[in-house]
C-alpha positions as CSV (number, residue, x, y, z in Angstrom):
1,X,-7.9,4.4,-1.3
2,X,-6.9,5.9,-4.5
3,X,-8.9,9.1,-5.7
4,X,-9.7,9.1,-9.5
5,X,-10.7,12.6,-11.0
6,X,-12.8,12.4,-13.7
7,X,-15.1,15.0,-15.8
8,X,-18.7,14.8,-14.7
9,X,-20.0,15.6,-18.2
10,X,-17.8,13.2,-19.8
11,X,-18.6,10.4,-17.3
12,X,-22.6,11.0,-17.9
13,X,-22.1,10.8,-21.4
14,X,-20.3,7.6,-21.0
15,X,-23.1,6.3,-18.8
16,X,-25.7,7.4,-21.3
17,X,-27.7,9.6,-19.0
18,X,-27.5,12.4,-16.4
19,X,-27.7,12.1,-12.7
20,X,-28.1,14.5,-10.0
21,X,-25.6,14.6,-7.3
22,X,-27.6,12.7,-5.0
23,X,-28.5,9.8,-7.4
24,X,-24.8,9.5,-8.5
25,X,-23.7,9.2,-4.9
26,X,-26.4,6.3,-4.5
27,X,-25.2,4.5,-7.4
28,X,-21.4,4.9,-6.4
29,X,-22.6,3.3,-2.9
30,X,-24.4,0.7,-4.3
31,X,-21.3,-0.3,-6.5
32,X,-18.9,-0.1,-3.7
33,X,-17.1,3.2,-4.5
34,X,-17.5,6.9,-3.1
35,X,-17.9,10.2,-4.5
36,X,-15.5,11.8,-2.2
37,X,-15.6,15.5,-3.6
38,X,-17.0,17.7,-6.5
39,X,-14.8,20.6,-7.5
40,X,-14.1,22.5,-11.0
41,X,-10.9,22.9,-13.1
42,X,-10.5,26.3,-11.7
43,X,-10.7,25.4,-8.1
44,X,-8.0,22.6,-9.0
45,X,-5.7,25.2,-10.7
46,X,-6.2,27.6,-7.8
47,X,-5.2,25.1,-5.5
48,X,-2.1,23.9,-7.5
49,X,-1.0,27.4,-7.9
50,X,-1.8,28.7,-4.5
51,X,-4.1,31.4,-5.9
52,X,-6.5,33.4,-3.7
53,X,-8.6,35.1,-6.5
54,X,-11.7,33.6,-7.7
55,X,-10.9,33.9,-11.4
56,X,-8.6,32.0,-13.7
57,X,-8.8,33.7,-17.2
58,X,-9.2,31.3,-19.9
59,X,-9.6,28.1,-17.5
60,X,-12.6,25.7,-18.2
61,X,-15.3,25.5,-15.5
62,X,-16.0,21.7,-16.1
63,X,-17.1,20.1,-13.0
64,X,-14.7,17.3,-11.7
65,X,-15.9,14.3,-9.6
66,X,-13.3,12.7,-7.3
67,X,-14.3,9.4,-6.7
68,X,-12.6,6.9,-4.0
69,X,-12.2,3.5,-5.3
70,X,-10.6,0.3,-3.8
71,X,-6.9,-0.1,-3.8
72,X,-7.0,-3.4,-5.4
73,X,-9.4,-2.2,-8.4
74,X,-6.8,-1.2,-10.7
75,X,-9.5,-1.4,-13.4
76,X,-11.1,1.6,-11.7
77,X,-8.2,3.8,-11.9
78,X,-9.5,5.9,-15.1
79,X,-12.7,7.2,-16.4
80,X,-13.1,4.3,-19.0
81,X,-12.9,1.9,-16.3
82,X,-15.4,3.5,-14.0
83,X,-17.9,4.0,-16.8
84,X,-17.8,0.7,-18.2
85,X,-18.0,-0.9,-14.7
86,X,-21.1,1.1,-13.9
87,X,-22.7,0.5,-17.3
88,X,-22.3,-3.2,-16.8
89,X,-23.6,-2.9,-13.0
90,X,-26.7,-1.0,-14.2
91,X,-27.4,-3.5,-16.9
92,X,-26.7,-1.2,-19.8
93,X,-24.0,-3.7,-21.3
94,X,-22.3,-6.7,-20.7
95,X,-18.7,-7.8,-20.0
96,X,-16.7,-7.2,-23.1
97,X,-14.6,-10.2,-24.4
98,X,-11.1,-8.9,-24.8
99,X,-9.0,-10.8,-27.6
100,X,-5.4,-11.0,-28.9
101,X,-4.8,-10.7,-32.6
102,X,-4.5,-13.6,-34.5
103,X,-1.4,-12.7,-36.5
104,X,1.4,-14.9,-37.8
105,X,4.6,-15.3,-35.6
106,X,6.9,-13.9,-38.2
107,X,4.6,-10.5,-38.3
108,X,4.6,-10.2,-34.7
109,X,6.9,-7.5,-33.0
110,X,9.6,-9.0,-30.8
111,X,11.4,-7.8,-27.8
112,X,15.0,-9.3,-27.3
113,X,16.0,-9.3,-23.6
114,X,19.6,-9.2,-22.9
115,X,21.3,-11.0,-20.0
116,X,22.7,-7.9,-18.2
117,X,19.1,-6.8,-17.3
118,X,19.0,-9.6,-14.7
119,X,21.2,-7.4,-12.7
120,X,18.7,-4.5,-12.1
121,X,15.1,-5.1,-13.8
122,X,15.0,-8.7,-15.1
123,X,11.4,-8.6,-16.8
124,X,9.7,-6.9,-19.6
125,X,6.3,-7.4,-21.1
126,X,4.7,-5.6,-24.2
127,X,1.7,-5.0,-26.1
128,X,0.5,-3.0,-29.2
129,X,-2.7,-0.8,-29.5
130,X,-3.7,-0.7,-33.3
131,X,-5.7,2.1,-34.7
132,X,-6.2,4.0,-31.8
133,X,-8.4,7.2,-31.9
134,X,-7.1,9.8,-29.3
135,X,-8.7,13.1,-28.6
136,X,-7.6,15.4,-25.7
137,X,-9.8,13.9,-23.0
138,X,-8.8,10.3,-24.0
139,X,-5.2,11.3,-24.1
140,X,-5.1,12.8,-20.8
141,X,-6.9,9.8,-19.3
142,X,-4.4,7.5,-20.8
143,X,-1.5,9.2,-19.4
144,X,-3.4,9.8,-15.8
145,X,-4.0,6.1,-15.5
146,X,-0.3,5.5,-16.1
147,X,0.5,7.8,-13.2
148,X,-2.3,6.3,-11.1
149,X,-0.5,2.7,-11.6
150,X,2.8,4.0,-10.9
151,X,1.8,5.3,-7.6
152,X,-0.3,2.1,-6.8
153,X,0.6,-1.3,-7.9
154,X,4.0,-0.2,-9.3
155,X,5.0,1.1,-5.9
156,X,6.4,4.4,-7.2
157,X,8.0,2.6,-10.4
158,X,10.2,0.3,-8.1
159,X,8.3,-2.7,-9.1
160,X,7.0,-1.7,-12.6
161,X,7.6,1.0,-14.8
162,X,5.4,1.8,-17.9
163,X,6.5,3.2,-21.2
164,X,4.2,4.2,-24.0
165,X,5.4,4.9,-27.5
166,X,4.2,6.0,-31.0
167,X,5.0,2.7,-32.9
168,X,4.9,4.3,-36.3
169,X,8.2,6.5,-35.3
170,X,10.2,3.1,-34.6
171,X,11.6,-0.1,-36.2
172,X,11.4,-3.3,-34.7
173,X,12.5,-5.7,-33.5
174,X,13.2,-4.1,-30.0
175,X,15.9,-5.0,-27.5
176,X,16.0,-4.6,-23.8
177,X,19.4,-4.2,-22.3
178,X,21.3,-3.2,-19.3
179,X,24.5,-0.9,-20.1
180,X,26.9,1.4,-18.1
181,X,25.3,4.9,-18.0
182,X,28.2,6.2,-20.0
183,X,27.1,4.2,-23.0
184,X,23.6,5.5,-23.2
185,X,22.9,8.7,-24.9
186,X,19.6,10.1,-26.1
187,X,17.1,12.9,-26.1
188,X,14.4,12.5,-23.1
189,X,10.9,13.7,-23.2
190,X,10.1,17.1,-23.3
191,X,13.9,18.1,-23.8
192,X,15.6,19.2,-26.9
193,X,19.4,18.0,-26.6
194,X,20.9,14.9,-26.1
195,X,21.8,13.6,-22.7
196,X,24.3,10.7,-21.4
197,X,22.4,8.7,-18.7
198,X,24.9,9.8,-16.0
199,X,24.3,13.4,-16.9
200,X,20.6,12.9,-17.0
201,X,20.5,11.6,-13.6
202,X,22.3,14.8,-12.3
203,X,19.9,16.9,-14.4
204,X,16.8,15.3,-12.8
205,X,18.0,15.9,-9.3
206,X,16.5,19.3,-9.7
207,X,13.2,18.0,-11.1
208,X,10.5,17.9,-8.6
209,X,8.4,14.8,-10.4
210,X,11.3,12.8,-11.5
211,X,13.9,13.1,-8.7
212,X,12.0,10.7,-6.4
213,X,12.6,8.1,-8.8
214,X,16.4,8.2,-9.4
215,X,17.2,6.3,-6.3
216,X,15.8,3.1,-8.1
217,X,18.8,2.8,-10.5
218,X,21.3,5.7,-9.7
219,X,23.7,3.6,-7.7
220,X,23.6,0.7,-10.2
221,X,26.6,-0.1,-12.3
222,X,24.2,-0.7,-15.3
223,X,21.0,1.1,-16.4
224,X,18.1,-0.6,-18.0
225,X,17.4,0.8,-21.5
226,X,15.1,-0.3,-24.5
227,X,16.2,0.2,-28.2
228,X,14.7,-0.2,-31.7
229,X,16.5,-1.9,-34.5
230,X,18.1,1.6,-35.5
231,X,19.4,2.0,-31.9
232,X,16.9,4.7,-31.0
233,X,16.2,4.7,-27.4
234,X,12.6,4.3,-26.3
235,X,13.2,4.6,-22.8
236,X,15.4,4.4,-19.7
237,X,13.1,2.8,-17.1
238,X,12.1,3.7,-14.7
239,X,13.0,7.2,-15.1
240,X,12.0,8.9,-18.7
241,X,11.0,7.9,-22.0
242,X,12.8,9.1,-25.2
243,X,11.4,12.1,-27.1
244,X,11.6,10.4,-30.4
245,X,8.8,8.0,-29.9
246,X,6.7,10.5,-27.8
247,X,2.9,9.8,-28.1
248,X,0.5,12.6,-29.1
249,X,-3.1,13.2,-30.3
250,X,-2.2,12.1,-33.8
251,X,-0.8,8.8,-32.5
252,X,-2.5,5.9,-34.0
253,X,-0.5,2.8,-33.2
254,X,0.7,2.6,-29.5
255,X,3.5,0.2,-28.2
256,X,3.4,-0.4,-24.6
257,X,6.3,-1.9,-22.6
258,X,6.5,-2.6,-18.9
259,X,9.8,-3.3,-17.3
260,X,9.7,-4.9,-13.9
261,X,11.2,-6.8,-11.0
262,X,8.1,-8.6,-10.4
263,X,6.6,-10.2,-13.4
264,X,3.1,-10.9,-11.9
265,X,2.7,-7.1,-11.2
266,X,3.9,-6.3,-14.8
267,X,1.4,-8.5,-16.5
268,X,-1.4,-7.1,-14.5
269,X,-0.4,-3.5,-15.3
270,X,0.0,-4.3,-18.9
271,X,-3.4,-6.1,-19.1
272,X,-4.9,-3.1,-17.2
273,X,-3.6,-0.5,-19.6
274,X,-4.6,-2.3,-22.9
275,X,-8.1,-3.6,-21.5
276,X,-9.0,-0.1,-20.7
277,X,-7.9,1.6,-24.0
278,X,-8.5,-1.1,-26.4
279,X,-12.1,0.2,-26.7
280,X,-10.6,3.1,-28.5
281,X,-9.0,0.7,-31.1
282,X,-10.2,0.2,-34.6
283,X,-11.1,-3.2,-33.8
284,X,-12.7,-2.7,-30.4
285,X,-11.2,-4.7,-27.4
286,X,-8.4,-6.5,-29.7
287,X,-4.9,-6.1,-28.8
288,X,-1.9,-7.0,-30.9
289,X,0.5,-9.2,-29.0
290,X,4.4,-8.9,-28.9
291,X,6.8,-11.8,-28.4
292,X,9.5,-11.5,-25.8
293,X,12.7,-13.5,-26.3
294,X,15.1,-14.4,-23.8
295,X,18.9,-15.3,-24.5
296,X,18.4,-18.8,-23.0
297,X,15.8,-19.4,-25.9
298,X,12.8,-19.0,-23.7
299,X,9.9,-17.1,-25.4
300,X,6.7,-15.7,-23.9
301,X,4.0,-13.9,-25.7
302,X,2.2,-10.9,-24.1
303,X,-0.4,-10.0,-23.3
304,X,-2.5,-12.9,-22.1
305,X,-6.1,-11.7,-22.0
306,X,-7.9,-15.1,-21.5
307,X,-10.5,-15.4,-18.6
308,X,-9.5,-17.5,-15.7
309,X,-12.0,-20.1,-14.4
310,X,-13.2,-20.6,-10.8
311,X,-15.7,-23.0,-9.3
312,X,-17.5,-22.0,-6.1
313,X,-20.3,-24.0,-4.4
314,X,-23.3,-22.0,-4.0
315,X,-23.4,-22.5,-0.3
316,X,-20.1,-20.9,0.0
317,X,-21.4,-17.8,-1.6
318,X,-24.8,-17.5,0.2
319,X,-23.8,-18.9,3.6
320,X,-21.2,-16.2,4.8
321,X,-23.5,-13.4,3.4
322,X,-26.4,-14.8,5.3
323,X,-29.0,-14.7,2.3
324,X,-31.1,-17.2,0.6
325,X,-30.4,-17.0,-3.0
326,X,-30.7,-19.6,-6.1
327,X,-28.1,-20.2,-9.0
328,X,-30.0,-18.1,-11.4
329,X,-30.0,-15.2,-8.8
330,X,-26.3,-15.6,-7.8
331,X,-25.4,-15.8,-11.8
332,X,-27.3,-12.6,-12.4
333,X,-25.5,-10.7,-9.5
334,X,-22.1,-11.8,-10.5
335,X,-22.8,-10.7,-14.0
336,X,-23.5,-7.2,-12.8
337,X,-19.8,-7.2,-11.4
338,X,-18.3,-8.1,-14.7
339,X,-17.9,-11.9,-13.6
340,X,-19.5,-14.0,-16.3
341,X,-20.9,-17.0,-14.6
342,X,-22.9,-20.2,-15.2
343,X,-24.5,-22.8,-13.0
344,X,-23.4,-26.4,-13.0
345,X,-23.4,-29.6,-10.7
346,X,-20.1,-30.7,-9.4
347,X,-20.3,-33.9,-7.2
348,X,-24.0,-33.3,-7.0
349,X,-23.7,-29.9,-5.4
350,X,-25.0,-26.6,-7.0
351,X,-21.8,-24.7,-8.1
352,X,-21.2,-21.6,-9.8
353,X,-18.3,-21.6,-12.3
354,X,-17.0,-17.9,-12.5
355,X,-15.1,-16.5,-15.6
356,X,-12.6,-13.9,-14.2
357,X,-11.8,-11.4,-17.0
358,X,-8.3,-9.9,-17.2
359,X,-9.7,-6.8,-15.7
360,X,-10.4,-8.4,-12.4
361,X,-7.0,-9.1,-11.0
362,X,-8.6,-8.6,-7.7
363,X,-10.5,-11.9,-7.7
364,X,-8.1,-14.4,-6.1
365,X,-10.2,-16.6,-3.9
366,X,-13.7,-17.6,-3.3
367,X,-14.2,-15.0,-0.8
368,X,-13.7,-12.3,-3.4
369,X,-16.7,-13.7,-5.3
370,X,-18.5,-13.7,-2.4
371,X,-17.9,-10.1,-1.7
372,X,-19.0,-9.3,-5.3
373,X,-22.2,-11.1,-4.6
374,X,-22.8,-9.1,-1.5
375,X,-22.0,-5.6,-3.2
376,X,-24.2,-6.4,-6.1
377,X,-27.0,-7.8,-3.8
378,X,-26.6,-4.6,-1.5
379,X,-25.4,-4.4,1.8
380,X,-28.4,-2.6,3.2
381,X,-30.6,-5.4,1.6
382,X,-28.9,-8.0,3.9
383,X,-31.2,-8.8,6.8
384,X,-29.8,-7.9,10.1
385,X,-29.5,-11.0,12.3
386,X,-27.4,-11.9,15.7
387,X,-24.8,-14.2,15.0
388,X,-24.5,-17.5,16.8
389,X,-22.2,-17.7,19.7
390,X,-19.9,-20.2,18.1
391,X,-19.3,-17.8,15.2
392,X,-18.9,-14.6,17.1
393,X,-15.3,-13.4,17.6
394,X,-14.2,-12.2,21.0
395,X,-11.7,-10.0,22.4
396,X,-8.2,-11.8,23.2
397,X,-7.6,-12.3,26.9
398,X,-4.4,-10.1,26.8
399,X,-6.4,-7.1,25.3
400,X,-9.1,-7.3,28.2
401,X,-6.4,-7.8,30.8
402,X,-4.5,-4.8,29.3
403,X,-7.6,-2.7,29.7
404,X,-8.1,-3.7,33.3
405,X,-4.4,-2.7,33.8
406,X,-4.9,0.6,32.3
407,X,-8.0,1.3,34.4
408,X,-6.1,0.5,37.7
409,X,-3.1,3.0,36.8
410,X,-5.7,5.6,35.8
411,X,-7.4,5.3,39.2
412,X,-3.8,5.9,40.7
413,X,-3.6,9.5,39.0
414,X,-1.7,8.7,35.9
415,X,-2.6,9.7,32.3
416,X,-2.4,7.1,29.4
417,X,-0.2,8.3,26.4
418,X,0.2,6.5,23.0
419,X,3.8,6.5,21.5
420,X,5.3,5.2,18.2
421,X,6.4,1.5,18.4
422,X,9.1,2.7,15.9
423,X,12.1,4.9,16.9
424,X,15.8,5.8,16.2
425,X,18.8,3.7,17.5
426,X,20.1,6.5,19.2
427,X,17.0,7.0,21.4
428,X,16.6,3.3,22.0
429,X,20.3,2.8,23.1
430,X,22.7,5.5,23.3
431,X,20.5,8.0,25.0
432,X,19.2,5.3,27.4
433,X,22.9,4.5,28.3
434,X,22.5,0.9,27.0
435,X,24.9,-1.1,24.8
436,X,23.6,-2.0,21.4
437,X,24.9,-5.3,20.6
438,X,22.6,-5.7,17.7
439,X,21.1,-8.9,19.1
440,X,18.0,-7.2,20.7
441,X,16.2,-4.9,18.5
442,X,14.5,-5.6,15.0
443,X,15.8,-3.1,12.2
444,X,13.8,-1.6,9.7
445,X,15.5,-2.6,6.2
446,X,14.7,0.6,4.5
447,X,13.7,3.3,6.9
448,X,12.0,6.5,5.6
449,X,14.1,8.6,8.3
450,X,16.3,8.3,11.2
451,X,13.3,8.5,13.5
452,X,12.0,5.1,12.3
453,X,15.1,2.7,12.3
454,X,14.1,0.1,14.7
455,X,11.1,-1.5,16.6
456,X,11.3,-0.3,20.2
457,X,12.7,-2.7,22.8
458,X,11.3,-0.7,25.7
459,X,8.7,2.0,26.5
460,X,11.0,4.1,28.4
461,X,12.3,6.4,25.4
462,X,8.7,7.0,24.2
463,X,7.6,8.2,27.5
464,X,10.7,10.2,28.1
465,X,10.3,12.2,24.6
466,X,6.4,12.7,25.7
467,X,7.6,14.2,28.9
468,X,10.2,16.5,27.1
469,X,7.5,17.8,24.8
470,X,5.3,18.7,27.8
471,X,7.8,19.6,30.3
472,X,6.2,23.0,30.8
473,X,3.1,21.1,32.6
474,X,2.6,21.4,36.5
475,X,4.4,19.0,38.7
476,X,4.3,16.1,39.3
477,X,3.9,14.8,35.6
478,X,2.3,11.0,35.8
479,X,2.1,9.2,32.6
480,X,1.9,5.6,31.6
481,X,1.6,3.6,28.4
482,X,0.5,-0.1,27.8
483,X,1.9,-1.2,24.5
484,X,4.1,-3.8,22.6
485,X,7.8,-4.1,22.4
486,X,9.6,-6.2,19.8
487,X,12.8,-8.1,20.5
488,X,14.9,-10.7,18.3
489,X,13.8,-14.2,19.1
490,X,15.4,-17.1,17.0
491,X,13.1,-19.6,18.4
492,X,10.2,-17.8,16.7
493,X,9.5,-18.6,13.1
494,X,9.5,-15.0,12.0
495,X,12.8,-14.5,14.2
496,X,11.0,-11.9,16.5
497,X,8.4,-11.8,19.2
498,X,6.0,-9.1,20.5
499,X,5.8,-8.6,24.3
500,X,3.0,-6.4,26.0
501,X,4.2,-4.3,28.7
502,X,3.4,-1.4,31.1
503,X,5.6,1.7,31.3
504,X,5.2,4.2,34.0
505,X,6.9,7.5,34.4
506,X,6.9,9.9,37.3
507,X,8.5,13.3,37.3
508,X,8.4,16.0,39.9
509,X,11.0,17.9,42.1
510,X,11.8,14.6,44.1
511,X,12.4,11.5,42.5
512,X,9.2,10.0,43.5
513,X,10.8,6.3,43.8
514,X,8.4,5.5,46.7
515,X,5.3,6.2,44.5
516,X,6.6,4.0,41.7
517,X,7.2,1.2,44.1
518,X,3.8,1.5,45.8
519,X,2.3,1.6,42.3
520,X,4.2,-1.9,41.4
521,X,3.1,-3.3,44.7
522,X,-0.5,-2.4,44.1
523,X,-0.3,-3.8,40.6
524,X,1.0,-7.2,41.8
525,X,-1.6,-7.3,44.5
526,X,-4.8,-6.8,42.3
527,X,-3.5,-9.4,39.9
528,X,-3.0,-12.2,42.3
529,X,-5.4,-14.7,42.8
530,X,-6.6,-14.7,46.4
531,X,-6.3,-18.6,46.8
532,X,-3.1,-18.9,45.2
533,X,0.2,-18.0,47.0
534,X,2.7,-16.4,44.8
535,X,6.0,-15.2,46.2
536,X,6.9,-11.4,45.2
537,X,10.0,-9.8,46.0
538,X,12.4,-7.1,44.8
539,X,16.0,-7.7,44.1
540,X,19.1,-5.5,43.3
541,X,19.6,-4.9,39.7
542,X,22.3,-3.2,37.5
543,X,20.3,-1.5,34.5
544,X,22.5,1.4,33.0
545,X,19.6,3.7,32.9
546,X,18.9,4.2,36.6
547,X,21.1,5.0,39.5
548,X,23.1,2.2,40.6
549,X,21.6,2.2,44.3
550,X,18.3,3.4,43.4
551,X,17.0,0.5,41.1
552,X,15.3,-3.0,41.8
553,X,14.0,-5.9,39.5
554,X,10.7,-7.2,40.4
555,X,10.4,-11.2,41.0
556,X,7.2,-12.7,40.6
557,X,7.0,-16.5,41.2
558,X,10.7,-16.6,41.1
559,X,10.8,-15.0,37.6
560,X,11.8,-11.4,36.7
561,X,8.9,-9.5,35.3
562,X,10.0,-5.9,35.3
563,X,12.4,-3.2,36.7
564,X,11.9,0.3,38.3
565,X,14.2,2.8,39.4
566,X,15.2,6.6,39.4
567,X,16.6,7.5,36.1
568,X,20.2,8.7,35.9
569,X,20.7,12.5,34.8
570,X,22.8,10.9,31.9
571,X,19.5,9.7,30.6
572,X,17.0,12.2,31.6
573,X,19.0,15.4,31.3
574,X,21.7,14.6,28.8
575,X,19.7,12.4,26.6
576,X,16.3,14.0,26.7
577,X,16.7,17.5,28.1
578,X,14.4,16.7,31.1
579,X,15.9,18.8,34.1
580,X,13.8,17.1,37.0
581,X,14.2,13.7,38.8
582,X,12.3,10.9,37.2
583,X,11.4,7.4,38.4
584,X,10.3,4.6,35.9
585,X,8.7,1.4,36.0
586,X,8.3,-1.3,33.2
587,X,6.5,-4.7,33.9
588,X,5.9,-7.5,31.4
589,X,2.2,-7.9,32.0
590,X,1.9,-11.1,29.7
591,X,3.4,-12.9,32.5
592,X,0.7,-11.6,35.1
593,X,-2.1,-12.8,32.7
């Protein structure tokens, strides 16, 4: 969940009253957010600068509230959004109506999109905030909202990058282009000399904040860039804005552009920024549109701040919650959540028509409306009832069976471990002396590290790594895991299949093969139905991780369900650094269910 830091006094001023901490915590709980921490500017600065002393000269002692909000509530990522939502919730104001300025097309600013942008970031949406009045707190909140959006819905600028500019320093029309980096030259934000784009990428490799965004475009033959009519660079998205159009406390007219690889998310981001800060415009809650023109003649005007309509039958709202409310009560509750509503009759059935404002991009389905009614009604006010049997969910048979298997292995003296389902190719194949034909394992497309490259196809590597890190424990070491492996499966619609398995590892001064074998026989015995005759036998196998003559495959009702054997030193010692003999058992427990 994102955490938003807001000044307590400024928040209370926006809410129109002062709360005790306990009162504010109750309000947050009722609205569905949480007061996570209370701190001060001094404490934050000490933490950021790793200072131990209790004094920071010149620092403000303002109390800061850190508030946790839902990840899909982008309208709550700044003080303006939180204060507005809470004011509406407690009935101090109604949901504002956001409008787009009605200006002639010839007077509208235009953004021309060049064809080359399709190679890297094909979409751009824009808007203008006119007559904005900034003070230091508003300005900081404006910047902080952009950072929060970049971290959240923008996915660290990979999907959307926001650029904000002082419109009075620019001359339209604007153009969105994609050019080779050697052809782009400008002075970036907070710098005083001009850089070529390729030089800039090298320069920012030493910048702690910006270096994590370089990978998005640095290997592309062209970089996205936005110019005004005088070829002044507005921004090099998603890296940095130009210094020429930097906004300040004196800025009155803000030009906002969002470049993106996902148009839907770009529209949500633009709408969020303009709806949050249009309250500081000369004409409150009014936004000036910008026309985006593509080379094929297609034109779009942004932003679209119209409300969307949704019809939800009253029984679909109150039924899942388990409460009895009439239409008037439901409408009142939805109005508290910024969802303007009215009651109608649709096909003779009482129905609520919900008007979803541009700030509530999280409302996608009737169930989202139900959730907001439940929040406004109060979860603590919903009567506690025992669900009827046919509506009660139950545990999957495989999970119940897995727990019974766990209990049986634990009774045999083994300790359960949990290991990562993701691992490296080397551990899954080379260290286990197995060939990688690239037809078994599901490969992670963009792994964060070499430790998490593939989804495991066996439990063995995880158990051996666990044993390696606990090698100093007294012998014997007896561990097991019940978990899923994933293998490629062309017959499945997703191309892969999960399989629940039991893995058992025994390590001591002797191999313990006979103990592993006895455990396998015990498992097969307890899962057999007494009145059903099932043939169970062991057959010779040739698995590369085991000694050739000290391994067997387990046949159950004519089907191979597992394997057991003494692990070869090439695997245990050379692969994982385990000096003692080990035996391993792996069984497909789904077959036994």
